[in-house]
C-alpha positions in Angstrom: -41.7 4.8 -5.5 -38.5 5.0 -3.2 -35.6 6.8 -4.6 -34.3 3.6 -6.3 -37.3 2.6 -8.0 -37.4 6.1 -9.7 -33.4 6.3 -10.5 -34.4 2.8 -12.3 -37.4 4.0 -14.5 -35.5 7.1 -15.3 -32.4 5.4 -16.4 -34.4 2.5 -18.4 -35.9 5.3 -21.0 -32.2 5.8 -22.4 -29.8 2.9 -20.9 -30.3 -1.3 -21.0 -30.5 -1.4 -17.7 -30.9 -5.2 -17.3 -27.4 -5.5 -16.8 -27.1 -3.0 -14.1 -27.3 -3.9 -10.6 -29.6 -1.7 -8.0 -29.5 -2.2 -4.0 -29.8 -0.2 -1.2 -28.1 -0.6 2.2 -27.8 1.3 5.5 -29.6 4.2 4.0 -27.0 4.5 0.7 -28.3 3.9 -3.0 -25.6 1.7 -5.1 -26.0 1.3 -8.7 -23.5 -1.4 -10.5 -23.0 -0.4 -14.3 -20.9 -1.8 -16.8 -17.9 0.4 -18.0 -19.1 0.8 -21.6 -21.8 2.9 -20.1 -20.0 5.0 -17.6 -19.9 8.3 -19.0 -22.9 8.6 -20.5 -24.8 7.8 -17.2 -22.8 10.4 -15.1 -23.7 12.5 -18.0 -27.3 11.8 -18.0 -27.5 12.1 -14.2 -25.5 15.6 -14.5 -27.8 17.5 -17.0 -30.9 16.3 -15.9 -29.9 17.6 -12.8 -30.4 14.3 -10.6 -26.5 15.1 -9.1 -24.9 18.0 -9.6 -21.9 17.0 -7.7 -19.0 14.2 -8.2 -17.9 14.3 -4.6 -15.7 11.5 -5.0 -13.6 9.0 -6.8 -12.0 5.8 -5.5 -10.8 2.4 -6.0 -11.5 -0.9 -4.0 -9.4 -4.0 -4.2 -10.7 -7.3 -4.1 -8.4 -10.1 -5.4 -10.3 -13.0 -5.2 -12.7 -11.7 -7.7 -12.4 -12.0 -11.2 -13.2 -8.6 -11.6 -10.8 -7.7 -8.7 -11.6 -3.7 -8.6 -14.6 -1.3 -8.1 -14.2 1.8 -9.3 -16.5 3.7 -6.6 -18.3 7.3 -7.9 -19.9 9.2 -5.4 -22.5 11.8 -6.5 -24.4 14.2 -4.6 -27.6 16.4 -5.2 -27.0 20.0 -3.1 -30.8 20.7 -3.3 -32.1 17.8 -1.8 -29.2 16.1 -0.4 -29.7 13.0 -2.0 -26.9 10.4 -2.8 -26.0 8.2 -5.1 -23.0 5.3 -5.1 -21.9 4.1 -8.9 -19.8 1.3 -8.9 -18.1 -0.2 -11.8 -16.0 -3.7 -11.9 -13.0 -4.0 -13.9 -10.2 -7.0 -14.0 -6.6 -6.4 -13.6 -5.5 -4.3 -17.2 -8.7 -2.9 -17.9 -9.5 0.5 -18.5 -12.9 2.8 -17.7 -13.4 6.1 -20.1 -12.6 8.9 -17.7 -15.0 11.2 -15.9 -13.1 14.5 -16.7 -15.3 15.1 -19.4 -18.0 15.4 -17.1 -16.6 16.9 -14.0 -13.6 18.5 -13.7 -12.9 17.1 -10.5 -12.6 13.7 -11.3 -8.8 14.6 -12.2 -7.0 14.3 -8.9 -9.4 11.3 -7.7 -9.2 9.4 -10.5 -5.0 9.8 -10.5 -4.8 9.1 -7.0 -6.9 5.6 -8.1 -4.7 5.2 -10.5 -1.3 5.4 -7.7 -3.2 3.5 -5.1 -4.5 0.5 -7.1 -3.3 1.2 -10.7 -6.9 1.4 -12.1 -6.8 2.9 -16.1 -8.7 5.6 -16.8 -9.0 6.3 -20.1 -8.6 9.6 -22.3 -7.3 11.1 -18.2 -4.8 13.7 -19.8 -2.6 13.6 -16.9 -2.5 9.9 -15.6 0.7 9.8 -13.5 1.4 9.4 -9.8 0.2 11.7 -7.6 0.4 11.3 -4.2 3.5 8.7 -4.1 6.7 9.8 -5.4 8.0 9.2 -9.2 10.4 6.4 -7.9 7.7 4.1 -6.3 7.4 0.7 -7.4 3.9 -1.0 -7.0 0.5 0.1 -5.8 0.0 0.6 -2.1 -3.1 0.3 -1.7 -3.5 -3.2 -2.8 -4.5 -5.7 -0.7 -1.1 -7.7 -1.6 1.3 -4.8 -1.1 2.9 -4.9 2.3 1.9 -2.1 4.7 5.3 -1.5 6.1 6.6 -1.9 2.6 8.5 1.9 2.3 10.2 3.2 -0.6 12.4 6.3 -0.5 13.0 9.1 -3.2 16.8 9.8 -3.9 16.0 12.3 -6.8 13.7 15.2 -7.6 11.8 15.6 -10.6 12.6 18.6 -12.8 9.3 21.3 -13.3 6.9 19.6 -15.4 3.1 20.7 -16.4 0.1 19.0 -17.3 -1.2 17.8 -20.5 -3.5 20.5 -22.1 -5.1 21.1 -25.1 -3.0 23.3 -26.7 -0.2 23.0 -24.0 3.3 21.8 -24.8 3.3 19.3 -21.9 6.3 19.2 -19.9 8.7 20.6 -22.7 9.8 24.2 -21.7 9.0 27.8 -23.3 12.4 29.7 -24.0 9.9 32.8 -23.7 9.2 32.2 -20.3 10.8 32.0 -16.6 10.5 28.3 -15.0 10.1 28.6 -11.3 9.6 26.8 -8.1 7.5 27.7 -5.5 8.0 25.4 -2.5 8.2 23.2 -1.0 11.1 25.2 0.6 9.0 28.5 0.9 7.2 30.3 4.0 4.3 30.2 1.5 3.9 26.7 0.8 4.4 25.9 4.8 6.8 23.4 3.5 4.5 20.7 2.1 3.2 21.9 -1.7 5.2 22.2 -4.5 4.3 24.7 -7.0 5.9 25.2 -10.3 5.2 28.2 -13.1 6.3 29.9 -16.4 6.0 33.5 -15.7 5.8 36.2 -18.4 7.4 39.0 -16.1 5.2 38.5 -13.1 1.8 37.1 -14.9 2.1 33.2 -15.0 1.5 31.9 -18.1 1.1 28.1 -16.4 1.4 26.4 -13.3 0.8 22.8 -11.9 1.1 21.5 -8.3 3.0 18.6 -6.9 1.9 17.0 -3.7 2.5 14.2 -1.6 5.1 15.4 0.1 3.7 14.6 3.9 1.4 11.2 2.8 1.2 8.5 4.9 -1.2 6.6 3.5 -3.7 7.0 6.4 -6.2 4.7 4.7 -3.4 1.6 4.7 -2.9 2.0 8.0 -6.6 2.1 8.9 -7.1 -1.2 7.3 -4.2 -2.9 9.6 -5.6 -1.1 12.4 -8.5 -2.2 14.6 -11.7 0.3 14.5 -11.1 1.8 17.4 -7.7 2.4 17.2 -8.1 4.2 13.5 -9.1 7.2 15.7 -6.1 8.7 16.6 -5.1 8.6 12.9 -7.9 10.5 11.8 -6.7 13.3 14.0 -3.5 13.5 11.7 -6.0 14.8 8.7 -6.9 18.3 9.2 -5.0 18.6 12.4 -6.1 22.2 12.9 -9.4 20.9 13.6 -8.7 17.5 14.6 -12.0 16.7 16.6 -13.8 17.3 13.3 -12.2 14.6 12.0 -12.9 12.0 15.0 -16.2 12.7 14.7 -16.7 12.3 10.9 -15.0 9.0 11.4 -16.9 7.8 14.3 -20.1 8.9 12.5 -19.1 7.2 9.9 -19.2 3.5 11.5 -22.2 4.1 14.0 -23.9 4.3 10.8 -22.3 1.0 9.7 -23.3 -0.2 13.1 -26.8 1.1 12.9 -26.6 2.7 16.5 -27.7 6.5 17.6 -25.0 8.3 20.0 -27.0 9.9 23.5 -28.3 13.6 23.2 -25.4 14.6 25.8 -22.5 13.0 23.2 -24.5 15.0 20.2 -24.0 18.1 22.1 -21.0 17.4 23.3 -19.5 16.5 19.2 -21.5 19.8 18.7 -19.9 21.9 20.6 -16.0 20.7 19.9 -17.0 20.6 16.0 -17.9 24.5 16.3 -15.0 25.1 18.5 -12.8 23.4 16.0 -14.4 25.3 13.0 -13.6 28.3 14.8 -10.0 27.4 15.5 -9.4 26.2 11.8 -10.7 29.6 10.5 -8.4 31.3 12.8 -5.4 29.5 11.1 -6.8 30.5 7.7 -7.5 33.8 8.4 -4.4 34.3 10.2 -1.8 32.1 7.7 -3.8 34.1 4.9 -2.9 37.5 6.3 1.0 36.1 6.8 1.0 35.3 3.0 -0.1 38.8 2.6 2.4 40.5 5.2 -0.8 41.3 7.6 1.8 39.7 10.7 -0.3 41.3 13.9 -3.5 39.4 12.7 -2.1 36.3 12.8 -0.5 36.7 16.4 -3.4 38.4 17.7 -5.8 35.4 16.5 -3.3 32.5 18.1 -4.0 33.7 21.3 -7.8 32.9 21.1 -6.8 29.6 19.7 -5.0 29.1 22.6 -8.0 29.5 24.2 -9.1 26.7 22.9 -6.6 24.4 23.3 -7.3 25.1 26.9 -10.6 23.9 26.6 -9.7 20.6 24.9 -6.7 20.0 27.8 -9.4 20.2 30.6 -11.5 18.4 28.9 -9.6 15.3 28.1 -5.7 15.7 28.5 -4.7 16.6 24.7 -3.9 19.7 23.1 -3.9 19.3 18.8 -4.7 15.8 18.5 -7.5 15.0 20.8 -9.0 11.8 20.1 -12.0 12.5 22.1 -14.6 10.8 20.7 -15.2 7.2 20.8 -18.0 4.6 18.5 -20.7 5.5 20.5 -20.0 8.8 22.2 -17.7 10.3 24.0 -14.5 9.3 25.9 -15.6 10.9 29.3 -18.0 13.1 30.5 -16.6 16.8 30.9 -15.6 18.2 34.0 -17.7 20.3 36.0 -17.9 24.1 35.1 -16.6 22.9 31.6 -19.4 24.0 29.5 -19.4 27.7 31.9 -15.8 28.3 30.8 -17.0 27.2 26.9 -19.6 30.3 27.4 -16.9 32.6 28.5 -14.5 32.1 25.6 -17.4 32.6 23.3 -17.8 36.2 24.9 -14.2 36.9 24.5 -14.0 35.5 21.0 -17.1 37.7 19.9 -14.9 40.6 20.5 -11.7 39.1 18.9 -13.8 38.7 15.3 -15.2 42.1 15.7 -11.3 43.0 16.2 -9.8 41.0 13.3 -12.8 42.1 10.7 -11.4 45.8 11.7 -7.8 44.3 11.2 -8.3 43.1 7.8 -11.3 43.5 6.2 -11.3 47.1 6.8 -7.6 47.3 5.9 -7.4 49.1 2.3 -4.2 46.8 1.4 -6.0 43.6 2.2 -8.8 44.8 0.2 -7.0 45.9 -3.2 -4.9 42.5 -2.4 -8.0 40.7 -2.4 -11.2 41.7 -3.4 -11.8 40.8 -7.3 -8.3 38.9 -7.5 -9.0 35.5 -9.5 -12.4 34.8 -8.6 -14.2 31.1 -9.2 -17.7 31.5 -10.4 -20.6 29.2 -8.8 -20.5 26.9 -11.5 -16.4 26.4 -11.6 -16.5 26.1 -7.9 -19.5 23.0 -8.8 -17.1 21.4 -11.6 -13.9 21.5 -9.6 -15.9 19.8 -6.3 -15.4 23.0 -4.2 -17.2 22.5 -0.7 -17.5 24.3 2.6 -16.6 28.5 2.6 -15.0 29.5 -1.3 -17.9 27.2 -2.3 -19.9 29.6 -0.7 -17.7 32.3 -1.2 -18.2 31.7 -5.0 -22.6 32.2 -4.1 -23.6 27.9 -3.5 -25.4 28.2 -0.1 -24.5 24.3 0.7 -24.0 23.4 4.0 -24.9 20.0 5.3 -25.5 21.2 8.8 -28.4 23.0 6.9 -28.8 20.8 3.4 -28.6 17.1 5.8 -28.4 17.9 9.2 -27.2 16.1 11.8 -26.5 16.0 15.8 -29.9 18.1 16.3 -28.1 20.8 14.1 -32.1 21.4 12.3 -32.9 22.7 16.1 -30.5 25.1 16.1 -30.8 28.8 15.1 -27.4 30.0 12.7 -27.3 31.4 9.4 -25.1 30.0 6.2 -22.5 32.9 5.3 -22.8 33.1 1.3 -20.7 35.3 -1.1 -21.2 36.8 -4.3 -17.8 37.2 -6.3 -16.2 34.7 -5.2 -12.9 36.0 -5.3 -10.3 35.8 -2.0 -12.0 38.5 -0.6 -15.5 36.8 0.0 -13.6 33.9 1.2 -11.9 35.5 4.1 -15.3 37.6 5.1 -17.4 33.9 4.6 -14.9 32.5 7.1 -14.9 35.5 9.7 -18.8 35.0 9.8 -18.9 31.5 10.1 -17.1 32.2 13.2 -19.8 34.6 14.4 -22.5 31.6 13.6 -20.2 29.1 15.4 -20.0 31.2 18.6 -23.8 31.3 18.2 -24.3 27.8 17.8 -21.8 27.2 20.8 -24.1 29.1 23.1 -27.0 28.0 22.3 -25.8 24.2 22.6 -24.1 25.2 26.2 -26.9 26.6 28.1 -29.2 23.7 27.2 -27.0 20.6 27.7 -28.8 17.4 27.7 -29.3 15.3 30.7 -27.9 11.7 30.5 -25.3 9.8 29.7 -22.3 10.3 27.4 -22.1 6.8 25.4 -24.1 4.0 24.7 -23.6 1.1 26.9 -23.3 -1.5 24.1 -20.8 -4.3 25.5 -20.0 -5.4 21.9 -19.2 -1.5 21.1 -18.2 0.5 24.1 -15.3 -0.4 26.6 -16.7 -0.7 30.6 -15.6 1.9 32.8 -12.6 1.4 34.7 -14.1 1.4 37.7 -15.7 -1.6 36.7 -12.5 -3.6 35.0 -11.3 -3.4 38.3 -14.2 -4.1 40.5 -16.0 -6.7 39.2 -15.3 -9.8 37.0 -17.7 -8.8 34.6 -16.2 -5.6 33.4 -13.3 -7.3 33.6 -14.3 -10.0 31.0 -16.0 -7.3 29.0 -12.9 -5.7 28.6 -11.3 -8.2 27.9 -13.1 -9.6 24.7 -13.7 -6.1 23.5 -9.9 -5.6 23.0 -9.0 -9.1 22.3 -11.7 -9.7 19.9 -12.4 -6.2 18.5 -15.3 -4.0 17.8 -16.8 -5.9 14.3 -19.7 -4.1 12.5 -21.7 -6.1 10.0 -20.6 -6.7 6.5 -21.5 -3.7 4.1 -20.7 -0.3 2.8 -21.3 3.2 3.9 -20.3 6.8 3.0 -21.0 9.4 5.4 -20.1 13.2 5.4 -19.9 15.9 7.8 -19.5 19.8 7.3 -15.9 19.8 8.5 -14.3 23.6 8.3 -12.8 23.1 4.6 -16.1 21.6 3.0 -17.6 17.7 2.5 -15.5 15.4 5.3 -16.3 12.1 3.9 -15.9 8.8 4.7 -16.1 5.4 2.7 -16.2 2.7 4.8 -16.4 -1.0 3.5 -17.0 -4.0 6.1 -16.0 -7.3 5.6 -17.2 -8.1 9.3 -14.1 -8.5 10.9 -12.1 -5.8 13.3 -10.8 -3.5 11.3 -12.0 -2.1 8.3 -11.8 -3.6 4.7 -11.4 -0.3 3.1 -11.6 3.3 4.4 -11.2 6.5 2.0 -11.3 9.3 2.8 -12.8 12.3 1.0 -10.5 15.6 2.1 -12.0 19.0 1.4 -9.7 20.4 0.4 -7.9 17.9 -2.2 -11.3 18.7 -4.4 -10.3 22.5 -3.8 -6.6 22.3 -4.6 -6.4 20.5 -7.8 -8.2 23.8 -9.3 -5.1 25.8 -8.6 -3.3 25.4 -11.8 -6.2 26.6 -13.6 -7.3 29.4 -11.0 -4.1 31.4 -10.9 -3.1 31.3 -14.8 -3.2 34.3 -16.1 -2.9 36.0 -12.7 0.2 37.9 -10.5 2.8 35.8 -9.2 1.8 37.7 -5.9 -1.9 36.8 -6.4 -1.2 33.1 -6.7 0.2 33.2 -2.8 -2.8 34.6 -2.2 -4.8 32.1 -3.5 -3.0 29.5 -2.1 -3.5 31.0 1.3 -7.2 31.2 0.7 -7.6 27.7 -0.2 -6.6 26.9 3.6 -4.5 23.8 2.0 -4.6 21.7 4.6 -1.6 18.9 3.8 -2.5 16.2 6.4 -5.8 16.0 4.7 -4.6 16.8 1.7 -2.0 13.8 1.1 -3.0 11.7 4.1 
């Protein structure tokens, strides 16, 4: 039996599956369930260990349907890399039970679906806006909301807290000191607001306010052709922009059913691993600054600039590169580029040793991080942690190993795994991952496949300029593809890559037109940061600053 048949047989033992919908397309299995059965089905799949991760919850709007909204849940099995999409269809004003009783990590994802679409989650303790401001009227990802209708915020909300059992909610306690940390605070990097109640320097409770950098990337994606979405993906995690390009293009290519050439795969791996290195440089360097270790930041930024020099030689841009294309890459690397990358790897290997000595062997750094506010493996999975933070908690999940792509299964590298899940282990994992990325880049650069850097499908890839200017066929091909646009078949996919912060997922729905009908981003730090108030509760104020630094919250992907 295939996976879908096994799932159907299993569910039939406990549920009346005659009303369920089972389907498989583009390699994804989808299950449509009645809203009354949702939570019971989720709990069964979790308790039976069929799926231990809830990766994402999102909405989709189909205004011409009687059941207007899809509420979409993406589940993942960390042992087998199997995925399952579960859908519930709701009419306007209908509610579905909250999944926070099964996975804590459903919290912010459900709030986002409520904010963007107005979808109601019965029993959610804090069903309030999360990305748009409190004065915002309407739900911006509904199809009837105009993309250019902007709304300004004129009043700041006072300090407020989430509702929890035994908690007074927004009511402040006279015994404690209320404190705003950010957004105008260097440790919050200008885009995060943390509200806390303090007993001396101990945090009694905390809450996060996000959305300061929200641009509604997903709405912009719906109003632009597929290839024009690529520069917008750069602005998600701008500390490792090429990884966003790669993840998005990989999802579109899966929907198209195309495989990019080996040389393009190799180029993407090199770009991704260089991006992982410079992303970890930011995480480790700015984390050091937030703890008072300024030297580490200046030292590491030197090497980030060296990678920017490599990007600039490759495509002319440094921070936001837009180098990836649906079907491959934008162009061939210049002659000798791979050798320059190898030279950088030699330098970077020594730099990683130096930063390890500067930080991990520093007594002050150790005392500020080791044993501080640890997160257990069970808690990390409950919240939906992925990437270095999940591995620091002792769960060795890495999509490059668990569900390999672009030839990662042919490369020799290790996955660093921590034990304590504390701040120290998070930095150790990131620093060791830099070493492993260097190993990967060196292997690829020494064995770059020959061949083309892109597929040559006239319905997907623009012709080269010499053909556009040199013959009528190339000119017409260019004209038709620009005017008509790239048009994937009708359908939907969820595709994920191992980005620097964890699983970067794209849920892409196509209606056959030139623009994505729905593009949902599953940003790694969104699931991670929602746990912050719970992680820091009972800790010291200074430890909370160290914690948010170790989480590497990138506002571009957090707020989108």
